[in-house]
C-alpha positions as CSV (number, residue, x, y, z in Angstrom):
1,M,33.9,8.3,13.5
2,K,31.1,7.3,11.1
3,Q,27.4,7.8,11.8
4,R,25.3,4.7,11.4
5,I,21.7,4.6,9.9
6,L,19.8,1.6,10.0
7,I,17.0,1.3,7.3
8,V,14.1,-0.9,8.3
9,N,11.2,-1.7,6.1
10,S,8.0,-3.3,7.3
11,G,4.5,-4.0,6.4
12,G,3.5,-5.2,3.0
13,D,6.0,-5.1,0.0
14,C,5.3,-2.8,-2.8
15,P,7.0,-1.3,-5.8
16,G,9.5,1.3,-5.1
17,M,10.9,0.1,-1.8
18,N,14.4,-1.0,-3.7
19,A,14.4,2.6,-5.2
20,V,14.1,4.1,-1.6
21,I,17.1,2.2,-0.2
22,R,19.0,3.0,-3.2
23,A,18.5,6.8,-2.8
24,I,19.3,6.7,0.8
25,V,22.6,5.0,0.2
26,K,23.6,7.2,-2.8
27,R,22.6,10.5,-1.0
28,A,24.7,9.4,2.1
29,D,27.7,8.4,-0.3
30,R,27.8,12.2,-1.1
31,E,28.6,13.0,2.4
32,P,31.8,12.2,4.8
33,N,31.5,9.7,7.5
34,W,28.0,8.0,7.1
35,E,27.4,4.4,7.0
36,I,24.0,2.8,5.8
37,I,23.0,-0.5,7.3
38,G,19.8,-2.6,6.4
39,S,17.8,-4.8,8.9
40,I,16.9,-8.0,7.1
41,N,13.2,-8.9,7.5
42,G,11.7,-5.9,9.2
43,F,12.8,-5.5,12.8
44,D,14.0,-9.1,12.8
45,G,17.6,-8.1,11.7
46,I,18.3,-5.8,14.7
47,L,16.7,-8.2,17.1
48,S,18.2,-11.4,16.0
49,E,21.4,-13.0,17.6
50,P,23.7,-12.6,15.8
51,L,22.3,-9.5,14.0
52,E,20.9,-9.9,10.5
53,I,22.2,-6.8,8.8
54,I,23.7,-5.9,5.6
55,A,26.2,-2.9,5.0
56,F,25.4,-0.8,1.8
57,D,27.4,0.8,-0.5
58,N,26.9,2.2,-4.1
59,E,28.0,-0.9,-5.8
60,C,25.4,-3.4,-3.9
61,V,22.4,-0.8,-4.7
62,Q,23.4,-0.3,-8.3
63,G,20.3,-0.9,-10.5
64,I,18.0,-2.2,-7.8
65,H,15.6,0.7,-8.5
66,I,14.1,-1.1,-11.3
67,E,13.2,-4.1,-9.3
68,G,10.0,-4.7,-7.3
69,G,9.8,-5.9,-3.9
70,T,12.8,-5.4,-1.4
71,I,16.1,-6.7,-1.3
72,L,15.9,-6.6,2.5
73,T,12.7,-8.6,2.6
74,T,9.8,-7.5,4.8
75,N,6.9,-8.6,7.0
76,N,3.8,-7.4,8.7
77,K,3.8,-9.6,11.8
78,R,6.9,-8.7,13.6
79,N,5.8,-5.5,15.5
80,P,8.4,-5.2,18.2
81,F,5.8,-4.1,20.7
82,N,4.0,-7.2,20.2
83,Y,6.9,-9.6,19.0
84,P,6.7,-13.5,18.9
85,V,9.3,-14.7,21.3
86,K,10.1,-18.3,21.6
87,Q,9.6,-19.8,25.1
88,A,11.5,-22.5,26.8
89,D,9.0,-25.1,25.9
90,G,9.2,-24.2,22.2
91,T,5.9,-22.3,21.8
92,F,5.9,-18.5,21.1
93,K,4.5,-15.8,23.2
94,N,4.1,-12.2,22.0
95,E,6.1,-9.8,24.1
96,D,7.2,-6.2,24.0
97,V,11.1,-6.4,22.9
98,T,11.5,-2.8,22.3
99,D,14.0,-2.5,25.3
100,K,16.3,-4.9,23.5
101,L,15.8,-3.2,20.3
102,I,16.9,0.1,21.8
103,Y,19.8,-1.4,23.5
104,N,20.9,-3.1,20.4
105,L,20.7,0.2,18.4
106,K,22.8,1.7,21.2
107,V,25.5,-1.0,21.5
108,F,26.0,-1.5,17.8
109,G,26.4,2.1,17.3
110,F,23.3,3.2,15.3
111,D,22.6,7.0,15.5
112,A,19.2,6.9,13.6
113,V,16.5,4.6,12.2
114,I,14.7,5.2,8.9
115,H,11.7,3.2,8.8
116,I,9.8,2.5,5.5
117,G,6.3,1.6,6.0
118,G,2.5,2.5,5.8
119,N,-0.1,3.3,8.4
120,E,0.3,0.5,10.8
121,S,4.1,0.6,10.7
122,H,4.3,4.3,11.4
123,K,2.2,3.7,14.5
124,I,5.3,1.6,15.5
125,S,7.6,4.6,14.4
126,L,5.7,6.9,16.5
127,K,5.8,4.7,19.6
128,L,9.7,4.1,19.1
129,S,10.0,7.9,18.8
130,Q,8.3,8.4,22.1
131,K,10.8,5.9,23.7
132,G,13.6,8.0,22.7
133,V,14.5,6.3,19.2
134,N,16.0,8.7,16.7
135,I,13.7,7.7,14.0
136,V,12.4,9.1,10.5
137,G,9.7,7.7,8.5
138,I,9.0,7.2,4.7
139,P,5.5,6.6,3.5
140,K,4.9,3.3,1.6
141,T,1.7,1.5,0.6
142,I,-0.1,0.6,-2.4
143,N,-3.5,1.6,-0.9
144,N,-2.5,5.3,-0.8
145,D,-4.0,5.6,2.5
146,L,-1.8,8.1,4.3
147,S,-3.5,11.5,4.0
148,V,-0.7,13.6,4.9
149,T,1.1,12.9,1.7
150,D,0.0,13.5,-1.9
151,F,0.9,9.9,-2.9
152,T,2.6,7.0,-1.1
153,F,5.0,5.2,-3.5
154,G,3.8,1.9,-4.8
155,F,0.2,3.3,-5.3
156,Q,0.6,4.5,-8.9
157,T,2.3,1.1,-10.0
158,A,-0.7,-0.8,-8.3
159,A,-3.1,1.5,-9.9
160,Q,-1.5,0.8,-13.4
161,I,-1.5,-2.9,-13.0
162,A,-5.2,-2.8,-11.8
163,T,-5.9,-0.6,-15.0
164,E,-4.2,-3.0,-17.3
165,A,-6.3,-5.7,-15.8
166,V,-9.5,-3.7,-16.5
167,D,-8.3,-3.1,-20.1
168,K,-7.8,-7.0,-20.8
169,L,-11.0,-7.8,-19.1
170,I,-13.1,-5.3,-21.2
171,T,-11.9,-6.9,-24.5
172,T,-13.1,-10.4,-23.3
173,A,-16.3,-9.0,-21.9
174,K,-17.1,-7.4,-25.0
175,S,-16.2,-10.5,-27.1
176,H,-18.6,-12.7,-25.0
177,N,-21.4,-10.1,-23.9
178,R,-20.2,-11.0,-20.3
179,V,-20.3,-9.2,-17.1
180,L,-16.6,-9.2,-15.7
181,I,-16.1,-8.4,-11.9
182,L,-12.5,-7.4,-11.1
183,E,-11.7,-7.3,-7.5
184,V,-8.5,-5.2,-6.4
185,M,-7.0,-4.6,-3.1
186,G,-8.4,-1.7,-0.8
187,R,-9.6,-3.0,2.7
188,D,-10.6,0.3,4.0
189,A,-9.7,2.7,1.2
190,G,-10.9,2.6,-2.3
191,W,-8.2,4.6,-4.2
192,I,-7.0,1.8,-6.4
193,A,-10.5,0.8,-7.6
194,L,-11.3,4.5,-8.2
195,H,-8.4,5.0,-10.3
196,A,-8.6,1.7,-12.3
197,A,-12.3,2.3,-12.8
198,I,-11.8,5.7,-14.4
199,A,-8.6,5.0,-16.2
200,G,-9.9,1.5,-17.5
201,G,-13.4,2.5,-18.2
202,A,-15.4,0.3,-15.9
203,D,-19.1,0.7,-15.7
204,V,-19.5,0.2,-11.9
205,C,-17.0,1.0,-9.2
206,L,-17.5,-0.4,-5.6
207,I,-15.6,1.0,-2.7
208,P,-15.4,0.6,1.1
209,E,-16.5,4.4,1.5
210,I,-19.7,4.0,-0.1
211,P,-21.9,0.7,0.8
212,F,-23.7,-0.2,-2.3
213,N,-27.1,-1.5,-3.2
214,M,-27.4,-4.4,-5.4
215,N,-30.5,-3.4,-7.1
216,T,-28.6,-0.1,-8.1
217,V,-25.8,-2.1,-9.3
218,L,-28.4,-4.4,-11.2
219,E,-30.0,-1.4,-12.9
220,K,-26.7,-0.2,-14.2
221,L,-25.9,-3.6,-15.7
222,R,-29.1,-3.8,-17.4
223,S,-28.7,-0.4,-19.0
224,K,-25.6,-1.9,-20.8
225,Y,-27.5,-4.7,-22.7
226,S,-29.9,-4.6,-25.4
227,A,-33.2,-6.5,-25.2
228,D,-31.7,-9.3,-27.3
229,G,-28.8,-9.8,-24.6
230,R,-26.1,-8.2,-26.4
231,G,-23.6,-5.8,-24.5
232,F,-21.2,-6.1,-21.9
233,A,-20.1,-4.4,-18.5
234,N,-17.3,-4.3,-16.2
235,I,-17.2,-4.1,-12.4
236,V,-14.2,-2.9,-10.4
237,V,-14.7,-3.6,-6.7
238,A,-12.3,-2.9,-3.9
239,E,-12.0,-5.9,-1.4
240,G,-13.5,-4.0,1.4
241,A,-16.6,-3.1,-0.3
242,T,-19.9,-4.0,1.3
243,F,-23.7,-4.5,0.6
244,K,-26.6,-5.4,2.5
245,D,-28.8,-8.5,1.5
246,E,-32.5,-8.7,1.8
247,N,-32.2,-9.4,5.5
248,N,-30.3,-6.2,6.1
249,K,-27.3,-8.3,6.9
250,I,-23.9,-6.7,5.7
251,I,-22.1,-8.8,3.1
252,K,-18.3,-8.5,3.1
253,G,-15.4,-10.4,2.2
254,N,-14.6,-12.4,-1.0
255,I,-16.8,-9.6,-2.5
256,A,-16.4,-10.3,-6.1
257,R,-17.8,-13.9,-5.7
258,K,-20.5,-12.8,-3.6
259,I,-21.5,-10.2,-6.1
260,A,-21.4,-12.8,-8.9
261,K,-23.3,-15.2,-6.9
262,K,-26.1,-12.6,-6.1
263,L,-26.4,-11.6,-9.6
264,K,-26.7,-15.4,-10.7
265,E,-29.4,-15.8,-7.7
266,I,-31.6,-13.2,-9.2
267,N,-31.1,-14.5,-12.8
268,F,-29.5,-11.7,-14.4
269,E,-29.3,-12.8,-18.0
270,A,-25.7,-12.3,-18.9
271,D,-22.8,-14.7,-18.2
272,I,-20.8,-13.5,-15.3
273,R,-17.1,-14.2,-14.2
274,E,-15.0,-12.8,-11.6
275,T,-11.3,-12.1,-11.4
276,I,-9.5,-11.4,-8.1
277,L,-6.2,-9.6,-8.8
278,G,-4.5,-10.2,-5.5
279,H,-0.8,-9.8,-5.1
280,L,-0.2,-9.2,-8.7
281,Q,-0.8,-5.7,-7.5
282,R,2.2,-5.7,-5.4
283,G,4.6,-7.2,-7.8
284,G,6.7,-6.3,-10.6
285,A,8.8,-3.2,-11.4
286,P,7.7,0.4,-10.3
287,I,6.6,2.7,-13.0
288,A,8.5,5.9,-13.4
289,F,6.4,8.0,-11.2
290,D,6.9,5.7,-8.0
291,R,10.7,5.3,-8.8
292,I,10.9,9.2,-8.9
293,L,8.7,9.5,-5.7
294,A,10.7,6.9,-3.8
295,T,13.9,8.5,-4.9
296,E,12.9,11.9,-3.6
297,L,11.5,10.5,-0.3
298,G,14.8,8.7,0.4
299,V,16.8,11.5,-0.2
300,K,14.8,13.8,1.9
301,A,14.6,11.0,4.7
302,F,18.5,11.2,4.9
303,E,18.6,14.8,4.9
304,L,16.1,14.7,8.0
305,V,18.4,12.5,9.8
306,Q,21.3,14.7,8.8
307,E,19.4,17.8,10.3
308,K,18.5,15.7,13.5
309,N,15.0,16.3,12.5
310,F,13.5,13.0,14.2
311,G,10.2,11.9,15.0
312,T,9.1,13.1,11.5
313,M,8.2,11.5,8.2
314,A,9.3,12.7,4.7
315,I,6.3,13.5,2.4
316,H,5.5,15.0,-0.9
317,K,2.8,17.6,-0.4
318,N,1.6,20.1,-2.9
319,F,4.3,19.2,-5.2
320,E,7.0,20.0,-2.6
321,L,9.1,17.7,-0.5
322,T,8.7,18.4,3.1
323,H,8.1,16.5,6.4
324,I,5.4,16.2,9.2
325,D,5.3,14.9,12.7
326,L,4.7,11.4,13.1
327,K,1.7,12.1,15.5
328,I,-0.1,13.9,12.5
329,V,0.6,11.0,10.3
330,I,-1.4,8.2,12.1
331,D,-4.1,10.5,13.3
332,Q,-5.4,10.9,9.7
333,Y,-6.4,7.8,7.7
334,N,-6.8,8.6,3.9
335,K,-10.2,7.4,2.9
336,V,-11.7,8.4,-0.3
337,D,-13.7,11.6,0.6
338,L,-17.0,11.5,-1.3
339,S,-16.6,15.0,-2.2
340,H,-13.2,14.3,-3.9
341,N,-13.0,15.5,-7.6
342,L,-12.5,11.9,-8.8
343,I,-15.9,10.6,-7.4
344,H,-17.3,13.8,-9.4
345,T,-15.3,12.8,-12.4
346,A,-16.4,9.1,-12.3
347,K,-20.2,10.1,-11.8
348,G,-19.8,12.6,-14.7
349,I,-18.7,9.9,-17.1
350,G,-21.5,7.6,-16.0
351,I,-19.7,5.1,-13.4
352,S,-22.0,3.8,-11.0
353,F,-21.1,3.5,-7.3
354,G,-24.0,1.3,-6.5
355,D,-25.6,4.0,-4.1
């Protein structure tokens, strides 16, 4: 009798998700009596009536590792512990449907779940594990905010896309003597901004971990211009970065536009433009690093299931594939440590953090 694994991906999409699915399927194909099934649209597939699932084989995953997104689709609003259920009057009410989830897993013969997700997704993984679900996690997030693994797949591709945006903005900033502000993702962690600022050669890098002072930013910008107004400057800012105004009020949200507005209010001499990179960071084909990392993690996750090593997450730590307890995963959020060598490196080449 075949053993069945259900693949669920949840949270935001990111480059490399298809590479993980492919790796799990191809690794399972090398063993007798394993069947890999995918749940459509996160947990929706296993909770739907009838089920929305897809049986995978080598043929249907052929070549998908080069594609962005996920062939299973995903969402970040379908937590089974707080799931929208349609009521008799047509309205929706959030309910805990995990008993139904566990029942369906049992009735339809699923021996284990491999859950691909980020920090919030693996809080779900842990709670399901505590309810008796045989579950293994795989770390996925473009924000690189899981501290238990060297990198989460998707991050390097997002950092590459952000770097390419900085490269392009530098050329137009230089041509027009402008200040160009690039806003990248990073609500709580500034890894994308930090990597893109160093790789792209930005002058200012603003991240959530370091509340910045507009006067300090202004001082750096002025140092980039001559007395006759010639020069240029580039700012990379994470979406979660903050500063205080003259009334000591914390300014956050739409941060690139608010920085530009503030610079114009204080009559900074140069022309100022802002660009919000948004979901471009999530799209497109994964770079080689993320394809390889995702493939490694997919193979490892299958082998953890094979070993019945449940309640764990496959990780890449210190250049080795290993695993860690899910409880430890969600206990540690990976913010940029101010003593990190990249902070030192950035400051060493003159990048200002506005502090």
